[in-house]
C-alpha positions as a printed NumPy array, in Angstrom:
array([[-102.351,   -1.044,  -38.623],
       [ -99.129,    0.534,  -39.575],
       [ -97.167,   -1.865,  -37.365],
       [ -98.737,   -4.926,  -39.086],
       [ -97.696,   -3.697,  -42.459],
       [ -94.07 ,   -3.083,  -41.289],
       [ -93.872,   -6.407,  -39.651],
       [ -95.144,   -8.145,  -42.902],
       [ -92.554,   -6.223,  -44.896],
       [ -89.829,   -7.645,  -42.747],
       [ -91.208,  -10.999,  -41.749],
       [ -92.106,  -12.361,  -45.249],
       [ -88.567,  -11.636,  -46.681],
       [ -86.977,  -13.295,  -43.613],
       [ -89.169,  -16.409,  -43.982],
       [ -88.224,  -16.627,  -47.669],
       [ -84.546,  -16.277,  -46.811],
       [ -84.846,  -18.886,  -44.108],
       [ -86.592,  -21.277,  -46.433],
       [ -84.006,  -20.741,  -49.112],
       [ -81.175,  -21.436,  -46.73 ],
       [ -82.886,  -24.629,  -45.747],
       [ -83.497,  -25.626,  -49.34 ],
       [ -79.92 ,  -24.801,  -50.363],
       [ -78.853,  -27.617,  -47.9  ],
       [ -80.74 ,  -30.047,  -49.996],
       [ -80.512,  -28.606,  -53.409],
       [ -77.551,  -26.542,  -54.382],
       [ -79.08 ,  -25.716,  -57.734],
       [ -82.288,  -24.329,  -56.285],
       [ -83.674,  -21.237,  -58.117],
       [ -82.148,  -17.859,  -57.09 ],
       [ -84.112,  -15.537,  -54.666],
       [ -85.851,  -12.49 ,  -56.208],
       [ -83.704,   -9.489,  -55.497],
       [ -86.601,   -7.118,  -54.975],
       [ -88.223,   -5.221,  -52.121],
       [ -86.748,   -2.675,  -49.797],
       [ -82.955,   -1.998,  -50.233],
       [ -81.875,   -4.248,  -47.234],
       [ -84.051,   -7.065,  -48.44 ],
       [ -82.709,   -6.893,  -51.942],
       [ -79.217,   -6.668,  -50.672],
       [ -79.669,   -9.833,  -48.482],
       [ -81.083,  -11.714,  -51.452],
       [ -78.207,  -10.697,  -53.652],
       [ -75.692,  -11.765,  -50.86 ],
       [ -77.522,  -15.142,  -50.644],
       [ -77.566,  -15.64 ,  -54.501],
       [ -73.806,  -14.739,  -54.605],
       [ -73.025,  -17.174,  -51.851],
       [ -75.04 ,  -19.948,  -53.696],
       [ -73.158,  -19.186,  -56.942],
       [ -69.83 ,  -19.3  ,  -55.201],
       [ -70.663,  -22.654,  -53.517],
       [ -71.747,  -24.124,  -56.806],
       [ -68.494,  -22.925,  -58.427],
       [ -66.266,  -24.244,  -55.668],
       [ -67.924,  -27.517,  -55.404],
       [ -67.857,  -28.086,  -59.22 ],
       [ -64.282,  -26.965,  -59.409],
       [ -63.332,  -29.349,  -56.609],
       [ -65.169,  -32.259,  -58.209],
       [ -63.683,  -31.735,  -61.644],
       [ -60.188,  -31.576,  -60.28 ],
       [ -60.779,  -34.814,  -58.485],
       [ -62.307,  -36.434,  -61.643],
       [ -65.569,  -37.191,  -59.839],
       [ -67.789,  -34.436,  -61.132],
       [ -70.814,  -36.611,  -62.132],
       [ -70.723,  -38.704,  -58.94 ],
       [ -70.284,  -35.595,  -56.844],
       [ -73.175,  -33.781,  -58.533],
       [ -75.374,  -36.857,  -58.058],
       [ -74.474,  -36.99 ,  -54.332],
       [ -75.333,  -33.268,  -53.951],
       [ -78.607,  -33.714,  -55.732],
       [ -79.467,  -36.538,  -53.407],
       [ -79.686,  -39.182,  -56.174],
       [ -77.34 ,  -41.507,  -54.379],
       [ -78.366,  -42.874,  -50.963],
       [ -76.654,  -41.451,  -47.904]])
């Protein structure tokens, strides 16, 4: 019984992190992960959220400097065909 609880405490957060990483590839503006749970889980979620914020910032800065912010955002959001 104890093993099952421990596995769920680890497996569920890993599945959420995996799903979030997959979603991030399709939607850069996806909601942030909840930074709760055991210390290591919260730390991983914070690191993921920080990475997402940095990616958004870098991409938006790049797009603004190239004068294509709206087109670039639409491309990221998948509104323009690939």
